[in-house]
C-alpha positions as a Markdown table, in Angstrom:
| # | Residue | x | y | z |
|---|---|---|---|---|
| 1 | Unk | 135.6 | 63.2 | 174.9 |
| 2 | Unk | 133.2 | 63.7 | 177.8 |
| 3 | Unk | 134.0 | 66.1 | 180.6 |
| 4 | Unk | 135.7 | 63.8 | 183.0 |
| 5 | Unk | 136.5 | 66.5 | 185.6 |
| 6 | Unk | 135.5 | 65.3 | 189.0 |
| 7 | Unk | 133.3 | 67.3 | 191.3 |
| 8 | Unk | 136.5 | 68.5 | 193.1 |
| 9 | Unk | 137.6 | 70.2 | 189.9 |
| 10 | Unk | 140.3 | 67.7 | 189.2 |
| 11 | Unk | 140.8 | 66.4 | 185.6 |
| 12 | Unk | 140.8 | 62.7 | 184.9 |
| 13 | Unk | 143.5 | 62.8 | 182.3 |
| 14 | Unk | 146.5 | 64.8 | 181.3 |
| 15 | Unk | 145.1 | 65.4 | 177.9 |
| 16 | Unk | 141.9 | 67.0 | 179.3 |
| 17 | Unk | 143.8 | 69.2 | 181.7 |
| 18 | Unk | 146.3 | 70.3 | 179.0 |
| 19 | Unk | 143.7 | 71.4 | 176.5 |
| 20 | Unk | 141.9 | 73.3 | 179.3 |
| 21 | Unk | 145.2 | 75.1 | 180.2 |
| 22 | Unk | 145.8 | 75.7 | 176.5 |
| 23 | Unk | 142.7 | 77.8 | 176.2 |
| 24 | Unk | 144.5 | 80.6 | 178.0 |
| 25 | Unk | 148.1 | 80.2 | 177.0 |
| 26 | Unk | 150.6 | 78.3 | 175.0 |
| 27 | Unk | 151.9 | 75.1 | 176.5 |
| 28 | Unk | 155.5 | 74.1 | 176.8 |
| 29 | Unk | 157.0 | 70.6 | 177.1 |
| 30 | Unk | 157.8 | 71.2 | 180.7 |
| 31 | Unk | 154.0 | 71.7 | 181.4 |
| 32 | Unk | 153.1 | 68.5 | 179.5 |
| 33 | Unk | 155.6 | 66.7 | 181.7 |
| 34 | Unk | 154.5 | 68.3 | 184.9 |
| 35 | Unk | 150.8 | 67.6 | 184.3 |
| 36 | Unk | 151.5 | 64.0 | 183.2 |
| 37 | Unk | 153.7 | 63.3 | 186.1 |
| 38 | Unk | 151.2 | 64.7 | 188.6 |
| 39 | Unk | 148.4 | 62.5 | 187.2 |
| 40 | Unk | 150.8 | 59.5 | 187.6 |
| 41 | Unk | 151.9 | 60.5 | 191.1 |
| 42 | Unk | 155.5 | 60.8 | 189.9 |
| 43 | Unk | 158.1 | 63.6 | 190.1 |
| 44 | Unk | 158.6 | 65.5 | 186.7 |
| 45 | Unk | 162.2 | 64.4 | 186.5 |
| 46 | Unk | 161.5 | 60.7 | 187.2 |
| 47 | Unk | 162.6 | 58.6 | 184.2 |
| 48 | Unk | 159.3 | 56.8 | 184.4 |
| 49 | Unk | 157.4 | 59.9 | 183.2 |
| 50 | Unk | 159.1 | 60.0 | 179.7 |
| 51 | Unk | 157.0 | 57.4 | 178.1 |
| 52 | Unk | 153.6 | 58.7 | 179.4 |
| 53 | Unk | 154.6 | 62.3 | 178.6 |
| 54 | Unk | 155.4 | 61.3 | 175.0 |
| 55 | Unk | 152.1 | 59.4 | 174.9 |
| 56 | Unk | 150.3 | 62.6 | 176.0 |
| 57 | Unk | 152.1 | 64.6 | 173.3 |
| 58 | Unk | 151.1 | 61.9 | 170.8 |
| 59 | Unk | 147.5 | 62.2 | 171.9 |
| 60 | Unk | 147.5 | 66.0 | 171.5 |
| 61 | Unk | 148.9 | 65.8 | 168.0 |
| 62 | Unk | 147.0 | 62.7 | 166.8 |
| 63 | Unk | 143.7 | 64.2 | 167.8 |
| 64 | Unk | 144.8 | 67.5 | 166.2 |
| 65 | Unk | 144.1 | 69.3 | 169.4 |
| 66 | Unk | 147.5 | 71.1 | 169.2 |
| 67 | Unk | 150.4 | 71.9 | 167.0 |
| 68 | Unk | 154.0 | 71.5 | 168.2 |
| 69 | Unk | 156.9 | 73.7 | 167.2 |
| 70 | Unk | 159.1 | 76.6 | 168.2 |
| 71 | Unk | 158.1 | 79.9 | 169.9 |
| 72 | Unk | 158.1 | 83.0 | 167.8 |
| 73 | Unk | 156.7 | 86.5 | 167.9 |
| 74 | Unk | 153.8 | 87.1 | 165.5 |
| 75 | Unk | 153.3 | 90.3 | 163.5 |
| 76 | Unk | 150.8 | 91.4 | 166.1 |
| 77 | Unk | 153.5 | 91.2 | 168.8 |
| 78 | Unk | 152.0 | 88.2 | 170.5 |
| 79 | Unk | 153.8 | 84.9 | 170.9 |
| 80 | Unk | 152.8 | 81.9 | 168.8 |
| 81 | Unk | 154.0 | 78.5 | 167.8 |
| 82 | Unk | 155.7 | 78.0 | 164.4 |
| 83 | Unk | 154.6 | 74.4 | 163.7 |
| 84 | Unk | 157.1 | 71.8 | 162.7 |
| 85 | Unk | 156.3 | 70.3 | 159.3 |
| 86 | Unk | 156.2 | 66.8 | 160.8 |
| 87 | Unk | 153.4 | 64.2 | 161.2 |
| 88 | Unk | 152.6 | 63.4 | 164.8 |
| 89 | Unk | 154.8 | 60.2 | 164.9 |
| 90 | Unk | 157.8 | 62.1 | 163.5 |
| 91 | Unk | 157.2 | 65.0 | 166.0 |
| 92 | Unk | 157.1 | 62.6 | 168.9 |
| 93 | Unk | 160.2 | 60.8 | 167.7 |
| 94 | Unk | 162.0 | 64.2 | 167.4 |
| 95 | Unk | 161.1 | 65.0 | 171.0 |
| 96 | Unk | 162.1 | 61.6 | 172.2 |
| 97 | Unk | 165.4 | 61.6 | 170.3 |
| 98 | Unk | 166.3 | 65.0 | 171.8 |
| 99 | Unk | 164.8 | 64.5 | 175.3 |
| 100 | Unk | 168.0 | 64.9 | 177.3 |
| 101 | Unk | 168.7 | 68.2 | 175.5 |
| 102 | Unk | 165.1 | 69.5 | 175.5 |
| 103 | Unk | 164.1 | 68.8 | 179.0 |
| 104 | Unk | 166.6 | 71.1 | 180.7 |
| 105 | Unk | 165.5 | 74.4 | 182.2 |
| 106 | Unk | 167.9 | 76.5 | 180.0 |
| 107 | Unk | 166.5 | 75.0 | 176.8 |
| 108 | Unk | 162.8 | 74.9 | 177.5 |
| 109 | Unk | 161.8 | 78.4 | 176.4 |
| 110 | Unk | 162.7 | 78.1 | 172.8 |
| 111 | Unk | 162.6 | 74.4 | 172.1 |
| 112 | Unk | 159.2 | 72.7 | 172.2 |
| 113 | Unk | 155.9 | 74.5 | 172.5 |
| 114 | Unk | 152.3 | 73.6 | 171.8 |
| 115 | Unk | 149.4 | 75.7 | 170.7 |
| 116 | Unk | 145.8 | 74.6 | 170.6 |
| 117 | Unk | 144.2 | 74.2 | 167.2 |
| 118 | Unk | 140.6 | 75.3 | 166.8 |
| 119 | Unk | 139.6 | 71.6 | 167.3 |
| 120 | Unk | 141.5 | 71.6 | 170.6 |
| 121 | Unk | 139.8 | 74.9 | 171.7 |
| 122 | Unk | 136.4 | 73.5 | 170.8 |
| 123 | Unk | 137.0 | 70.3 | 172.7 |
| 124 | Unk | 138.2 | 72.2 | 175.8 |
| 125 | Unk | 135.1 | 74.5 | 175.7 |
| 126 | Unk | 132.9 | 71.4 | 175.4 |
| 127 | Unk | 134.6 | 69.8 | 178.4 |
| 128 | Unk | 134.1 | 73.0 | 180.4 |
| 129 | Unk | 130.4 | 73.1 | 179.4 |
| 130 | Unk | 130.1 | 69.5 | 180.6 |
| 131 | Unk | 129.3 | 68.1 | 177.2 |
């Protein structure tokens, strides 16, 4: 994946932007939806964003740039993601099946989170370096 950030600092794809954001923090489903909707020129709650947001999730997982799971506090006191023991297709199906429940503000904090893998961090660093 080449660095496809434009000279104005914009990212050319939701995937590229999300792995860049994921270098500094965990990502939640709401952020995936927001970034995807912005790239499409939609509002985050538009029904038309569901399919593209799920495709972005699939991309993150299929490329092994991130794991998906639930938020937990690690032994060192920091927050992490306890990965679901699901393959990417099953994880996306779980999110899609529960979309109405998951994508509500009161449920976002403990439902679906993403944490970059080492492969995701490496790709983000390559993108930032312009490789």
